[in-house]
N, C-alpha and C positions, 0 to 999 in steps of 0.2 A: 683393062680401064686402065690410065691412072688420067683424070682430070685431074685438073691447077685449079681448088677451090680457094689461096685467095694462094698471093706471097711463100707464106711460106706452107703451108697447108693442103695432104693432096689422098684424094680419100683409092685405095688401091682395089682391084674385089676375083677375084677367086673362086672358084667354087672347080665341086669332083664329087662324084661319081662313084657310085665303088655299084656293078650289079651282079646280083649274086644269079651263079648258075650251074644247076649238081646233070654226072655223070652218073652210074651205075650200073656195076660190074657182076652182075649175079647172076644165079637162076634160075631162077623166079623164085629163091626162097627171100625175098630183103623188100621191103621196099621200102626204103628217100626221097627223102624231099626236103628241099631250100625251102624258104620261104624271104623276104626282106631285101632291099639295098638299102643303102646312107648316098647323102648332100649335102655337102659341106659348103655355104656360102656366107664366104668370107667377108666382109666390108668390112674394110677399116680406115677411117680412120686419123694419117696420122701428120707429129710434128714433124720436118724435114729435121731426120738426125733420128727420129726412133724405127725402128719397127716390133711387127708381129709376134708371136711363139711362130715358136717353128717350124710345131706338133700338137696334131687338131683329134680328138679318138671320138668314137661313135658311141653315144649310150653303151652296157651292160654285153644290153642282146639285144643289136641291131636284127642283125640274123635270128634262125633258126633253123637248129637241123633235126629230123627226126629220122629212125633205123630205125624199123617197125617189121617183123616178121609174117611174110607170107602165107608160109608152110600153114600142113593142120597138126589134127593133133603128134605126140608122140616128140618127134626134136623141137618143135617149134617155136617153143626155149630155151635151150640151147645151143644157140647159132656167134657167131664171132663176125666179130667186120672192121676195119679199117676204112679208116676218110682219108686222103689226101688230096692234099692244095696248089695253085699257081691261077699267076692271073695273064688276062688276057688285055694285055693295054690298044683298043682302040686309043685316046688321043691323053697319053700319058707321057708329063714331063720327069728327065730324067732323072732329072737331083731332087723325085722327089720319092720318099718308099712308103709301098703300103707290108702293115703286120695287120696279122689277126690270131689273137685267142679264145679260146672254146676261155668261160665263166662260171660254169654250173653242165648238174650233166644231166639235165632234165626230166622230165618228168618216167618215170617204169613204166613197163606194160608189165609185167610175169604175174602180174596177179598172188601178189605179197609168192611166191614161189620164187624168192631172191631176187633181190631188186641186180644181180645185172654188176658190172663195172664201167667203168669209162677208167682208160690211160691217157693221157699225152696233155699235149693240147695248152697247158693253163697258162706259159707266156708269151710274152709275144711275135710271135715267128712272122720276120719277113719273106715277103711275097711276089716269085721272082719269074719266068714264063716254064721253067724249068718244076716240075711239079713234083712236090717231094711228102709224106708223110705231113701227118700231121696227129692225128688223136686217132683211138683204139675204142671197138666197147665187145662184150656177148650180151643179149637178148637183147628185148628193145628199149628204145628209146626213145619220145619227141622233146620234142618241145628242147634242145637244149641249145644256152645261149651264145651269142658270138662277139664281139667283137672287135671293132680295128680299131688299125692309128696311122693316119697321114703323118710324115714326116720330112723332115727341109723344105722345110716349107717357107720361102725369104724372097727380098723383095726386087732381088735379082733374075728367079723367074718369071714374064711373061705373068700378062696380065688372062682373064682368062679360063675355057670352060676344060679341065680337063676331064676324060673317063678314063676306068680299067673296068674289068667281068672278070670277080676270082672264079674261080672252077673247083666245089668242091664236086670227090668223088669219092663213093663209099662201092671196097669188096667185100667180097663176104671170107672168111678163113677156110 
């Protein structure tokens, strides 16, 4: 929506909504959970000739991912897993880019038996409709923090509500 506030001012409203969906491909060994979403409301009163920021970043712990074992004793703590990611657009402008990154390792669930290992995913990675590797780990981890970034915001993009769903998929190694 563009509203003329005076001859020199206008207000521009944009909403970004990023939903989280999780999937897992395992053989009842690993439990996978992703929780959180991000909605960013951008309202800028702009002077003629000015622009708003072309990018917006969520908090560093906007979403949490957890991967824990559902197995009993024995090999319970010695499992490996991979997380991949893609987005499924419902109403997303093609000029907008969405990236995701891991900002920490969360909490180990190995009870002092070695903290496990998490690798990759610490740099912003652009998302598309094609699934791509995100990060991998060994042993259980809870509350792994995830951050989003939207780029390409411009006054040339019509005001409105834009939404997409980010799909995290966990596979057992």
